[in-house]
Gaussian input, Z-matrix of N, CA and C with variables (Angstrom, degrees):
# hf/3-21g

backbone

0 1
 N
 C     1     B1
 C     2     B2     1     A1
 N     3     B3     2     A2     1     D1
 C     4     B4     3     A3     2     D2
 C     5     B5     4     A4     3     D3
 N     6     B6     5     A5     4     D4
 C     7     B7     6     A6     5     D5
 C     8     B8     7     A7     6     D6
 N     9     B9     8     A8     7     D7
 C    10    B10     9     A9     8     D8
 C    11    B11    10    A10     9     D9
 N    12    B12    11    A11    10    D10
 C    13    B13    12    A12    11    D11
 C    14    B14    13    A13    12    D12
 N    15    B15    14    A14    13    D13
 C    16    B16    15    A15    14    D14
 C    17    B17    16    A16    15    D15
 N    18    B18    17    A17    16    D16
 C    19    B19    18    A18    17    D17
 C    20    B20    19    A19    18    D18
 N    21    B21    20    A20    19    D19
 C    22    B22    21    A21    20    D20
 C    23    B23    22    A22    21    D21
 N    24    B24    23    A23    22    D22
 C    25    B25    24    A24    23    D23
 C    26    B26    25    A25    24    D24
 N    27    B27    26    A26    25    D25
 C    28    B28    27    A27    26    D26
 C    29    B29    28    A28    27    D27
 N    30    B30    29    A29    28    D28
 C    31    B31    30    A30    29    D29
 C    32    B32    31    A31    30    D30
 N    33    B33    32    A32    31    D31
 C    34    B34    33    A33    32    D32
 C    35    B35    34    A34    33    D33
 N    36    B36    35    A35    34    D34
 C    37    B37    36    A36    35    D35
 C    38    B38    37    A37    36    D36
 N    39    B39    38    A38    37    D37
 C    40    B40    39    A39    38    D38
 C    41    B41    40    A40    39    D39
 N    42    B42    41    A41    40    D40
 C    43    B43    42    A42    41    D41
 C    44    B44    43    A43    42    D42
 N    45    B45    44    A44    43    D43
 C    46    B46    45    A45    44    D44
 C    47    B47    46    A46    45    D45
 N    48    B48    47    A47    46    D46
 C    49    B49    48    A48    47    D47
 C    50    B50    49    A49    48    D48
 N    51    B51    50    A50    49    D49
 C    52    B52    51    A51    50    D50
 C    53    B53    52    A52    51    D51
 N    54    B54    53    A53    52    D52
 C    55    B55    54    A54    53    D53
 C    56    B56    55    A55    54    D54
 N    57    B57    56    A56    55    D55
 C    58    B58    57    A57    56    D56
 C    59    B59    58    A58    57    D57
 N    60    B60    59    A59    58    D58
 C    61    B61    60    A60    59    D59
 C    62    B62    61    A61    60    D60
 N    63    B63    62    A62    61    D61
 C    64    B64    63    A63    62    D62
 C    65    B65    64    A64    63    D63
 N    66    B66    65    A65    64    D64
 C    67    B67    66    A66    65    D65
 C    68    B68    67    A67    66    D66
 N    69    B69    68    A68    67    D67
 C    70    B70    69    A69    68    D68
 C    71    B71    70    A70    69    D69
 N    72    B72    71    A71    70    D70
 C    73    B73    72    A72    71    D71
 C    74    B74    73    A73    72    D72
 N    75    B75    74    A74    73    D73
 C    76    B76    75    A75    74    D74
 C    77    B77    76    A76    75    D75
 N    78    B78    77    A77    76    D76
 C    79    B79    78    A78    77    D77
 C    80    B80    79    A79    78    D78
 N    81    B81    80    A80    79    D79
 C    82    B82    81    A81    80    D80
 C    83    B83    82    A82    81    D81
 N    84    B84    83    A83    82    D82
 C    85    B85    84    A84    83    D83
 C    86    B86    85    A85    84    D84
 N    87    B87    86    A86    85    D85
 C    88    B88    87    A87    86    D86
 C    89    B89    88    A88    87    D87
 N    90    B90    89    A89    88    D88
 C    91    B91    90    A90    89    D89
 C    92    B92    91    A91    90    D90
 N    93    B93    92    A92    91    D91
 C    94    B94    93    A93    92    D92
 C    95    B95    94    A94    93    D93
 N    96    B96    95    A95    94    D94
 C    97    B97    96    A96    95    D95
 C    98    B98    97    A97    96    D96
 N    99    B99    98    A98    97    D97
 C   100   B100    99    A99    98    D98
 C   101   B101   100   A100    99    D99
 N   102   B102   101   A101   100   D100
 C   103   B103   102   A102   101   D101
 C   104   B104   103   A103   102   D102
 N   105   B105   104   A104   103   D103
 C   106   B106   105   A105   104   D104
 C   107   B107   106   A106   105   D105
 N   108   B108   107   A107   106   D106
 C   109   B109   108   A108   107   D107
 C   110   B110   109   A109   108   D108
 N   111   B111   110   A110   109   D109
 C   112   B112   111   A111   110   D110
 C   113   B113   112   A112   111   D111
 N   114   B114   113   A113   112   D112
 C   115   B115   114   A114   113   D113
 C   116   B116   115   A115   114   D114
 N   117   B117   116   A116   115   D115
 C   118   B118   117   A117   116   D116
 C   119   B119   118   A118   117   D117
 N   120   B120   119   A119   118   D118
 C   121   B121   120   A120   119   D119
 C   122   B122   121   A121   120   D120
 N   123   B123   122   A122   121   D121
 C   124   B124   123   A123   122   D122
 C   125   B125   124   A124   123   D123
 N   126   B126   125   A125   124   D124
 C   127   B127   126   A126   125   D125
 C   128   B128   127   A127   126   D126
 N   129   B129   128   A128   127   D127
 C   130   B130   129   A129   128   D128
 C   131   B131   130   A130   129   D129
 N   132   B132   131   A131   130   D130
 C   133   B133   132   A132   131   D131
 C   134   B134   133   A133   132   D132
 N   135   B135   134   A134   133   D133
 C   136   B136   135   A135   134   D134
 C   137   B137   136   A136   135   D135
 N   138   B138   137   A137   136   D136
 C   139   B139   138   A138   137   D137
 C   140   B140   139   A139   138   D138
 N   141   B141   140   A140   139   D139
 C   142   B142   141   A141   140   D140
 C   143   B143   142   A142   141   D141
 N   144   B144   143   A143   142   D142
 C   145   B145   144   A144   143   D143
 C   146   B146   145   A145   144   D144
 N   147   B147   146   A146   145   D145
 C   148   B148   147   A147   146   D146
 C   149   B149   148   A148   147   D147
 N   150   B150   149   A149   148   D148
 C   151   B151   150   A150   149   D149
 C   152   B152   151   A151   150   D150
 N   153   B153   152   A152   151   D151
 C   154   B154   153   A153   152   D152
 C   155   B155   154   A154   153   D153
 N   156   B156   155   A155   154   D154
 C   157   B157   156   A156   155   D155
 C   158   B158   157   A157   156   D156
 N   159   B159   158   A158   157   D157
 C   160   B160   159   A159   158   D158
 C   161   B161   160   A160   159   D159
 N   162   B162   161   A161   160   D160
 C   163   B163   162   A162   161   D161
 C   164   B164   163   A163   162   D162
 N   165   B165   164   A164   163   D163
 C   166   B166   165   A165   164   D164
 C   167   B167   166   A166   165   D165
 N   168   B168   167   A167   166   D166
 C   169   B169   168   A168   167   D167
 C   170   B170   169   A169   168   D168
 N   171   B171   170   A170   169   D169
 C   172   B172   171   A171   170   D170
 C   173   B173   172   A172   171   D171
 N   174   B174   173   A173   172   D172
 C   175   B175   174   A174   173   D173
 C   176   B176   175   A175   174   D174
 N   177   B177   176   A176   175   D175
 C   178   B178   177   A177   176   D176
 C   179   B179   178   A178   177   D177
 N   180   B180   179   A179   178   D178
 C   181   B181   180   A180   179   D179
 C   182   B182   181   A181   180   D180
 N   183   B183   182   A182   181   D181
 C   184   B184   183   A183   182   D182
 C   185   B185   184   A184   183   D183
 N   186   B186   185   A185   184   D184
 C   187   B187   186   A186   185   D185
 C   188   B188   187   A187   186   D186
 N   189   B189   188   A188   187   D187
 C   190   B190   189   A189   188   D188
 C   191   B191   190   A190   189   D189
 N   192   B192   191   A191   190   D190
 C   193   B193   192   A192   191   D191
 C   194   B194   193   A193   192   D192
 N   195   B195   194   A194   193   D193
 C   196   B196   195   A195   194   D194
 C   197   B197   196   A196   195   D195
 N   198   B198   197   A197   196   D196
 C   199   B199   198   A198   197   D197
 C   200   B200   199   A199   198   D198
 N   201   B201   200   A200   199   D199
 C   202   B202   201   A201   200   D200
 C   203   B203   202   A202   201   D201
 N   204   B204   203   A203   202   D202
 C   205   B205   204   A204   203   D203
 C   206   B206   205   A205   204   D204
 N   207   B207   206   A206   205   D205
 C   208   B208   207   A207   206   D206
 C   209   B209   208   A208   207   D207
 N   210   B210   209   A209   208   D208
 C   211   B211   210   A210   209   D209
 C   212   B212   211   A211   210   D210
 N   213   B213   212   A212   211   D211
 C   214   B214   213   A213   212   D212
 C   215   B215   214   A214   213   D213
 N   216   B216   215   A215   214   D214
 C   217   B217   216   A216   215   D215
 C   218   B218   217   A217   216   D216
 N   219   B219   218   A218   217   D217
 C   220   B220   219   A219   218   D218
 C   221   B221   220   A220   219   D219
 N   222   B222   221   A221   220   D220
 C   223   B223   222   A222   221   D221
 C   224   B224   223   A223   222   D222

   B1=1.4641
   B2=1.6542
   B3=1.3208
   B4=1.3612
   B5=1.6127
   B6=1.4013
   B7=1.3262
   B8=1.5744
   B9=1.4008
   B10=1.4379
   B11=1.5252
   B12=1.2178
   B13=1.5164
   B14=1.5313
   B15=1.4465
   B16=1.5540
   B17=1.5463
   B18=1.2053
   B19=1.4277
   B20=1.4982
   B21=1.3339
   B22=1.3516
   B23=1.4440
   B24=1.3335
   B25=1.4456
   B26=1.4943
   B27=1.3346
   B28=1.4375
   B29=1.4876
   B30=1.2619
   B31=1.4893
   B32=1.4525
   B33=1.2681
   B34=1.4803
   B35=1.5372
   B36=1.1960
   B37=1.4684
   B38=1.5687
   B39=1.3555
   B40=1.3892
   B41=1.5355
   B42=1.3505
   B43=1.3947
   B44=1.5268
   B45=1.4081
   B46=1.4980
   B47=1.3905
   B48=1.2791
   B49=1.4498
   B50=1.5481
   B51=1.2769
   B52=1.4534
   B53=1.4722
   B54=1.3572
   B55=1.3825
   B56=1.5582
   B57=1.3259
   B58=1.4852
   B59=1.5986
   B60=1.2825
   B61=1.3853
   B62=1.4296
   B63=1.4017
   B64=1.5205
   B65=1.5177
   B66=1.2561
   B67=1.3983
   B68=1.5060
   B69=1.3160
   B70=1.4197
   B71=1.4945
   B72=1.2793
   B73=1.4099
   B74=1.5084
   B75=1.3409
   B76=1.5231
   B77=1.6228
   B78=1.3051
   B79=1.5360
   B80=1.6215
   B81=1.2315
   B82=1.5169
   B83=1.6091
   B84=1.3557
   B85=1.4058
   B86=1.4373
   B87=1.2729
   B88=1.5072
   B89=1.4185
   B90=1.2890
   B91=1.4975
   B92=1.5617
   B93=1.3170
   B94=1.5291
   B95=1.5383
   B96=1.3854
   B97=1.4586
   B98=1.5968
   B99=1.4439
   B100=1.3625
   B101=1.6252
   B102=1.4003
   B103=1.5323
   B104=1.5413
   B105=1.3586
   B106=1.4415
   B107=1.5446
   B108=1.4000
   B109=1.3298
   B110=1.5833
   B111=1.3386
   B112=1.4305
   B113=1.5043
   B114=1.2817
   B115=1.5252
   B116=1.5212
   B117=1.4008
   B118=1.5021
   B119=1.5533
   B120=1.3818
   B121=1.4066
   B122=1.5987
   B123=1.3326
   B124=1.4970
   B125=1.5998
   B126=1.3247
   B127=1.3968
   B128=1.5921
   B129=1.4485
   B130=1.5657
   B131=1.4513
   B132=1.1904
   B133=1.4027
   B134=1.4260
   B135=1.3395
   B136=1.4951
   B137=1.4765
   B138=1.2956
   B139=1.3351
   B140=1.5072
   B141=1.3913
   B142=1.5101
   B143=1.4754
   B144=1.2800
   B145=1.5351
   B146=1.5348
   B147=1.1238
   B148=1.5911
   B149=1.5312
   B150=1.2685
   B151=1.3362
   B152=1.5950
   B153=1.3019
   B154=1.4672
   B155=1.5665
   B156=1.3985
   B157=1.5291
   B158=1.6642
   B159=1.3262
   B160=1.4765
   B161=1.5700
   B162=1.3296
   B163=1.4444
   B164=1.5061
   B165=1.3620
   B166=1.4424
   B167=1.5400
   B168=1.3151
   B169=1.4848
   B170=1.5884
   B171=1.2565
   B172=1.5300
   B173=1.6733
   B174=1.2637
   B175=1.3725
   B176=1.5550
   B177=1.2760
   B178=1.3952
   B179=1.4351
   B180=1.2921
   B181=1.4802
   B182=1.6693
   B183=1.2689
   B184=1.4447
   B185=1.5508
   B186=1.3223
   B187=1.4581
   B188=1.4931
   B189=1.4445
   B190=1.3971
   B191=1.5544
   B192=1.4506
   B193=1.3818
   B194=1.5877
   B195=1.2397
   B196=1.4968
   B197=1.5474
   B198=1.2493
   B199=1.4516
   B200=1.5158
   B201=1.3088
   B202=1.5384
   B203=1.4496
   B204=1.4041
   B205=1.4896
   B206=1.5721
   B207=1.3757
   B208=1.5185
   B209=1.4995
   B210=1.2795
   B211=1.4324
   B212=1.5478
   B213=1.4111
   B214=1.5748
   B215=1.5210
   B216=1.3672
   B217=1.5339
   B218=1.6004
   B219=1.2422
   B220=1.4209
   B221=1.5358
   B222=1.2772
   B223=1.4851
   B224=1.3570
   A1=109.29
   A2=118.89
   A3=121.81
   A4=106.64
   A5=110.05
   A6=114.82
   A7=113.97
   A8=117.43
   A9=123.84
   A10=108.23
   A11=112.56
   A12=114.34
   A13=98.43
   A14=106.36
   A15=113.89
   A16=111.35
   A17=126.37
   A18=129.51
   A19=106.12
   A20=118.49
   A21=130.21
   A22=115.65
   A23=118.86
   A24=124.19
   A25=113.34
   A26=116.25
   A27=117.07
   A28=104.44
   A29=115.74
   A30=120.06
   A31=114.56
   A32=121.90
   A33=121.18
   A34=109.10
   A35=116.95
   A36=122.20
   A37=109.77
   A38=110.74
   A39=122.15
   A40=117.00
   A41=114.15
   A42=125.49
   A43=117.46
   A44=108.18
   A45=116.20
   A46=113.63
   A47=121.61
   A48=121.87
   A49=110.61
   A50=115.28
   A51=118.01
   A52=110.64
   A53=124.85
   A54=130.52
   A55=111.77
   A56=114.90
   A57=126.01
   A58=103.32
   A59=118.01
   A60=126.37
   A61=107.80
   A62=120.15
   A63=114.60
   A64=114.22
   A65=120.96
   A66=123.70
   A67=108.27
   A68=122.46
   A69=130.86
   A70=110.29
   A71=118.72
   A72=118.70
   A73=117.63
   A74=114.33
   A75=122.12
   A76=112.07
   A77=112.85
   A78=117.31
   A79=107.31
   A80=117.38
   A81=116.27
   A82=106.13
   A83=119.65
   A84=128.75
   A85=109.64
   A86=125.15
   A87=126.86
   A88=116.98
   A89=118.52
   A90=122.58
   A91=110.02
   A92=114.06
   A93=117.58
   A94=109.31
   A95=115.35
   A96=117.30
   A97=109.30
   A98=112.12
   A99=111.44
   A100=118.81
   A101=105.90
   A102=112.22
   A103=113.34
   A104=115.79
   A105=120.22
   A106=115.54
   A107=111.70
   A108=117.56
   A109=113.19
   A110=119.18
   A111=125.42
   A112=106.90
   A113=115.28
   A114=120.73
   A115=110.14
   A116=113.77
   A117=112.23
   A118=110.23
   A119=121.18
   A120=118.78
   A121=112.20
   A122=115.06
   A123=119.92
   A124=103.28
   A125=115.48
   A126=120.43
   A127=115.08
   A128=109.31
   A129=119.73
   A130=102.90
   A131=127.78
   A132=125.80
   A133=122.88
   A134=111.86
   A135=118.45
   A136=113.86
   A137=117.44
   A138=116.53
   A139=115.91
   A140=115.27
   A141=121.24
   A142=108.79
   A143=119.38
   A144=125.00
   A145=101.77
   A146=120.52
   A147=120.10
   A148=110.21
   A149=122.11
   A150=124.85
   A151=112.22
   A152=116.79
   A153=123.72
   A154=109.11
   A155=112.59
   A156=112.91
   A157=108.04
   A158=114.35
   A159=115.42
   A160=107.83
   A161=114.79
   A162=115.90
   A163=111.06
   A164=116.45
   A165=119.19
   A166=111.13
   A167=113.66
   A168=117.80
   A169=105.10
   A170=123.71
   A171=126.83
   A172=108.51
   A173=112.31
   A174=113.16
   A175=112.92
   A176=117.99
   A177=119.18
   A178=115.18
   A179=111.82
   A180=116.86
   A181=113.42
   A182=115.76
   A183=120.11
   A184=106.13
   A185=120.06
   A186=119.65
   A187=115.45
   A188=115.61
   A189=118.34
   A190=116.33
   A191=112.99
   A192=119.73
   A193=108.86
   A194=116.64
   A195=121.08
   A196=110.73
   A197=115.80
   A198=120.50
   A199=109.76
   A200=118.22
   A201=116.45
   A202=114.73
   A203=116.73
   A204=116.83
   A205=112.24
   A206=114.71
   A207=118.52
   A208=109.23
   A209=113.36
   A210=120.98
   A211=104.96
   A212=113.24
   A213=115.93
   A214=106.49
   A215=111.08
   A216=120.69
   A217=108.14
   A218=120.53
   A219=121.02
   A220=108.53
   A221=118.61
   A222=121.44
   A223=114.87
   D1=131.40
   D2=-176.09
   D3=-85.60
   D4=140.79
   D5=173.93
   D6=-92.39
   D7=145.23
   D8=-178.51
   D9=-68.10
   D10=126.43
   D11=-179.01
   D12=-111.38
   D13=144.17
   D14=-178.22
   D15=-66.67
   D16=143.52
   D17=178.71
   D18=-88.85
   D19=127.72
   D20=174.58
   D21=-109.98
   D22=118.88
   D23=-178.82
   D24=-94.78
   D25=121.51
   D26=-177.20
   D27=-119.40
   D28=126.55
   D29=176.77
   D30=-86.20
   D31=156.47
   D32=-172.29
   D33=-58.75
   D34=-48.86
   D35=-176.04
   D36=-51.78
   D37=-53.47
   D38=179.04
   D39=-55.99
   D40=-35.43
   D41=170.57
   D42=-59.52
   D43=-51.40
   D44=176.03
   D45=-63.33
   D46=-35.35
   D47=-179.61
   D48=-73.08
   D49=-38.68
   D50=-179.57
   D51=-69.21
   D52=-22.20
   D53=179.29
   D54=-77.60
   D55=-33.46
   D56=-176.65
   D57=-82.53
   D58=129.89
   D59=179.49
   D60=-94.42
   D61=150.97
   D62=172.04
   D63=-68.77
   D64=-16.99
   D65=-177.55
   D66=-75.15
   D67=-29.61
   D68=178.16
   D69=-73.61
   D70=-36.50
   D71=174.17
   D72=-66.23
   D73=-42.83
   D74=175.32
   D75=-65.71
   D76=-34.12
   D77=-177.48
   D78=-68.57
   D79=-28.89
   D80=-169.37
   D81=-83.45
   D82=94.88
   D83=168.04
   D84=65.30
   D85=23.00
   D86=177.71
   D87=64.30
   D88=47.49
   D89=-174.82
   D90=-66.11
   D91=-22.11
   D92=-178.30
   D93=-75.06
   D94=-35.26
   D95=178.63
   D96=-73.25
   D97=-37.71
   D98=179.12
   D99=-62.59
   D100=-41.31
   D101=176.61
   D102=-66.32
   D103=-34.39
   D104=172.97
   D105=-56.33
   D106=-48.73
   D107=-178.97
   D108=-69.46
   D109=-25.42
   D110=175.23
   D111=-70.88
   D112=-40.81
   D113=-176.96
   D114=-68.64
   D115=-42.99
   D116=-179.70
   D117=-69.83
   D118=-29.17
   D119=177.70
   D120=-69.14
   D121=-34.69
   D122=-178.73
   D123=-66.04
   D124=-54.03
   D125=-176.78
   D126=-51.77
   D127=-46.00
   D128=178.96
   D129=-62.39
   D130=-40.93
   D131=176.97
   D132=-65.22
   D133=-31.48
   D134=166.87
   D135=-68.09
   D136=-43.10
   D137=179.16
   D138=-67.15
   D139=-35.77
   D140=175.83
   D141=-64.64
   D142=-37.95
   D143=-178.18
   D144=-70.64
   D145=-47.02
   D146=-175.75
   D147=-63.73
   D148=-41.84
   D149=179.52
   D150=-65.73
   D151=-37.16
   D152=177.41
   D153=-67.50
   D154=-43.69
   D155=-177.57
   D156=-67.59
   D157=-30.16
   D158=-175.90
   D159=-74.59
   D160=-31.16
   D161=179.75
   D162=-73.21
   D163=-35.89
   D164=-178.63
   D165=-73.53
   D166=-28.72
   D167=178.70
   D168=-75.62
   D169=-35.89
   D170=177.12
   D171=-64.43
   D172=-42.73
   D173=179.57
   D174=-69.43
   D175=-34.71
   D176=178.29
   D177=-69.44
   D178=-44.24
   D179=176.17
   D180=-65.05
   D181=-31.51
   D182=177.95
   D183=-72.26
   D184=-47.33
   D185=177.07
   D186=-60.59
   D187=-37.99
   D188=177.00
   D189=-62.50
   D190=-35.57
   D191=-179.18
   D192=-75.67
   D193=-32.20
   D194=174.05
   D195=-62.47
   D196=-46.50
   D197=-177.69
   D198=-66.27
   D199=-26.33
   D200=173.10
   D201=-88.69
   D202=9.13
   D203=171.35
   D204=91.09
   D205=7.79
   D206=177.94
   D207=-97.76
   D208=154.57
   D209=179.84
   D210=-110.29
   D211=99.82
   D212=-178.77
   D213=-74.62
   D214=141.04
   D215=179.71
   D216=-78.94
   D217=-7.87
   D218=-170.03
   D219=-79.60
   D220=-33.73
   D221=179.23
   D222=19.20

């Protein structure tokens, strides 16, 4: 007598990803290093943008306090 085997549905895209190993992607022209550089550049841009916005905020608050006749200690 045969045993009932569970049916496993594999989509085409999943099959292609399963056949492709992670080592194969890193061996092709150093894509891991390229993506790491891109990631570092993006994060560095975010940090630079945050610092610029913080500086602009500080200047705006300082000028607002000076207009009100207060002497901010941040200068």
